[in-house]
C-alpha positions in Angstrom: 155.6 192.7 141.1 153.3 193.8 143.9 151.4 191.3 146.1 148.1 191.8 144.4 149.4 190.8 141.0 151.3 187.8 142.4 148.2 186.6 144.2 146.1 187.0 141.1 148.6 185.2 138.9 149.0 182.3 141.4 145.3 182.0 141.7 144.8 181.7 137.9 147.4 178.9 137.7 146.0 177.2 140.7 142.5 177.3 139.2 143.6 176.0 135.9 145.6 173.2 137.5 142.9 171.9 139.8 139.9 172.3 137.5 139.3 171.1 134.0 138.1 174.2 132.1 136.4 172.0 129.5 134.5 170.2 132.3 133.5 173.6 133.8 132.3 174.8 130.4 130.3 171.6 129.8 128.9 171.8 133.4 127.9 175.4 132.8 126.4 174.5 129.4 124.4 171.5 130.8 123.5 173.2 134.1 122.6 176.6 133.1 122.8 177.6 129.4 121.0 174.7 127.8 118.2 174.6 130.3 117.8 178.4 130.1 117.6 178.3 126.3 115.1 175.4 126.5 113.0 177.3 129.0 112.8 180.2 126.6 111.6 177.9 123.8 109.0 176.3 126.1 107.8 179.7 127.3 107.4 180.8 123.6 105.4 177.6 122.9 103.2 178.2 125.9 102.6 181.8 124.6 101.4 180.3 121.3 99.1 178.0 123.1 97.8 180.7 125.3 97.0 182.9 122.3 95.1 180.1 120.6 93.2 179.3 123.8 92.3 182.8 124.9 91.9 184.7 121.7 91.9 182.7 118.4 89.7 179.8 119.5 87.2 182.2 121.1 87.0 184.3 117.9 86.6 181.1 115.8 83.8 179.8 118.1 82.0 183.1 117.8 82.3 183.0 114.0 81.2 179.4 113.8 78.2 180.2 116.0 77.2 183.2 113.9 77.4 181.0 110.7 75.3 178.2 112.2 78.3 175.8 112.5 78.7 175.8 116.3 79.4 172.1 116.5 82.3 172.4 114.1 85.9 172.2 115.4 88.8 173.5 113.2 91.8 171.8 114.6 94.4 174.1 112.8 93.1 177.2 114.6 91.4 175.9 117.7 93.7 173.2 119.1 96.5 174.5 121.3 98.2 171.1 121.0 98.0 171.1 117.2 99.4 174.6 117.0 102.2 173.9 119.4 103.2 170.8 117.6 103.0 172.5 114.2 105.2 175.4 115.4 107.8 173.1 116.9 107.8 171.0 113.7 108.7 174.1 111.8 111.3 175.0 114.5 112.8 171.6 114.2 113.5 172.1 110.5 116.2 174.6 111.6 117.1 173.2 115.1 116.6 169.5 115.0 118.1 168.8 118.4 115.0 170.0 120.2 111.9 167.8 120.5 108.6 168.9 121.8 106.0 166.4 123.0 102.7 166.6 124.7 101.8 163.1 125.9 99.0 161.5 127.8 98.1 158.1 129.3 94.8 158.2 127.4 95.1 160.5 124.4 92.5 160.8 121.6 95.4 161.1 119.1 97.4 157.8 119.3 100.6 159.8 118.4 100.4 161.4 121.8 100.4 158.2 123.8 102.9 158.3 126.7 105.4 155.4 126.9 108.8 154.7 128.4 110.4 157.6 130.1 107.4 159.9 129.4 105.1 157.5 131.2 107.5 157.5 134.1 107.5 161.3 134.1 103.7 161.3 134.2 103.7 159.0 137.2 106.3 161.2 138.8 104.0 164.2 138.6 101.0 162.2 139.8 102.9 160.9 142.8 104.9 164.0 143.7 102.5 166.9 142.8 105.4 168.4 140.9 105.4 171.6 138.9 108.4 170.9 136.7 111.1 168.3 136.3 114.5 168.7 134.6 117.3 166.2 134.2 119.4 164.1 131.8 117.9 160.7 131.0 118.8 158.0 128.6 116.2 157.6 125.8 116.9 155.2 122.9 120.5 154.8 124.0 121.1 158.5 123.9 121.5 160.9 126.9 119.2 163.9 126.5 118.1 166.8 128.6 114.4 166.6 129.4 112.4 169.5 130.7 108.9 168.4 131.6 105.9 169.9 133.4 102.4 168.6 134.0 99.5 170.1 132.1 96.4 170.7 134.1 93.4 170.1 131.9 90.6 172.5 132.4 86.9 171.6 131.8 86.9 173.3 128.4 89.8 171.2 127.3 88.0 168.0 128.1 85.9 168.3 124.9 89.0 167.4 122.9 91.2 165.8 125.6 88.6 163.9 127.5 86.6 160.9 126.4 86.5 159.9 122.7 82.7 159.8 122.7 82.6 163.5 123.7 85.1 164.7 121.2 83.9 166.7 118.1 83.5 164.5 115.0 85.6 166.8 112.9 88.5 166.2 115.4 88.0 162.4 115.4 88.0 162.3 111.6 91.6 163.5 111.5 92.9 160.5 113.4 
């Protein structure tokens, strides 16, 4: 056997002996593969939200104005939050291990109230000016991977995500 093959053979045994391959596989899965797949899903959800915000909502506003209903708000076609949650609820029918949340300290929809670990993440973003956070946290006695990023609310979003008194009545009637 030539030296190259001996060296390779010895290296393989040495690697197997010193490292737990299952541990390496789990580490690879938790450090790279799971976050990568989660990032793909979040990017897709952001694309849905962007489409609603930039194209669908604009077209619906135009149609409502043309029909004399400019004060109306159709949540199923104009709310990026509603569309994102609806898409992820359908996604969860097939892949229940993913959970998508958009939370706030002062939401109009009480279902979006931040508490526990999510409130801590909001405070982290406020205090650290962070762009994204990823880690494994214990939630309800279960360790889960969380990928979080702050949402910067623009003026146009404050109609529905600002003060309750400013929100469209058609939106408020759904809660």
